N, C-alpha and C positions, 0 to 999 in steps of 0.2 A: 777942457772941451775945445778950446780954441786951437790947440795943437791937432786934435783929431780933425777939425774942420779944415785946417790948412792941408793936411794929408789928403783928405777927400777932394779938395779943390786942385790937386796936383801941384801944390805949392811946395814941391820938394826938389832937392838938387839930385844930381846924378849919383851921389854917394849914399842915397837912402835905399837900403836893401831890406827886404822882408823874407823871412824864412818860415815855411810851413813844415811841420813834422807830424807824423802819425804812425801808429802801429796797428796792424790788423791781425787778428788771430782766427783760425778756422780749426774746428775739431771734427775729426772723422767720426761719423756715427758707427761705423763698423769696428774701428780699432781703438777709439777713444784717444787717439794721438792728436796733440795740438801742434799746429804749425803756425809760426808768427813771422811777419815781415815788417820791417820798418822802412820808411821812406821819407825823404825831404826834398824840398825844392826851394832854391834861393832865387829871388827875383829882384830886379831893379824896379822900384815902385813906379817911378815916373813913366817908364816905357812898358812895364810888365815883361821885360825880356828875361828869360830864364838864363841865369849865368852859371848855375851849378845844380845838379840833381844826382841823387844817389838812392839806392835801395839795397837791402840786405836781409837775410834771414837772421832772426834774433831768438834767443832762448829766454823765455819768461819763467821765472822760478816761483813767483807768488801766484797763488790761485786767484781766480776772478771773484770779486765781491762788488756788488753794485754800490756805486758812490765812492769807490776807492781805486779809481783808475791810475792815479799818480803813484800809488804804492806799487802797483803791478808793472806799469810801463815806464815810470820815471827813470830808474837806473839805466835801462836800455837807451832811452832818449838822450840822457846826459852823455853816455858813451858815444852815441852817434853824433851828437853836436860837437863833442871834442874832436872827433875825426874831421868834421866840417871845418873847425877852427884851424887845424893843422894843414889841411889841404887848400884852403882858400883864404889865406891871411889878408888879401887885399879886398875881399868882400865880407865886411862885417855887418851882419844884420842889426838893425835898430829895433825891429819888432819880430817876435817869435809867435807864430800861431800854432797852438798845440791843442789837439782834440782832447776833450775830457768833459764829461757831463756832470760829475759830482752829484750835488743835491737835485739837479734837474732830471737825473735818471729816474725812470718810473719806480725802480726798486731801491733808490737811495734813501738814506735815513734823514 
């Protein structure tokens, strides 16, 4: 808990980076075609300066199931993060923020 409090108090150096990743999917009601996009933003925590951002269309092969978001989105997020590693070797995030509801989802098990 002390580490979290230090971060919240901005007791971090300039090399502390945070990366947020997410995927959104939209299904057309008329054609039942699903389109998904992944995005991430890499920030220097002390200043909240965005040092890198990217987005791309992704193909999700696993069907949606409440509470199983990691199974569906995980492979695409890992691939996207590997791209981040290759392109931004000098900006290594210490924290990854990844959207996922799991058991908190209203339909989760």
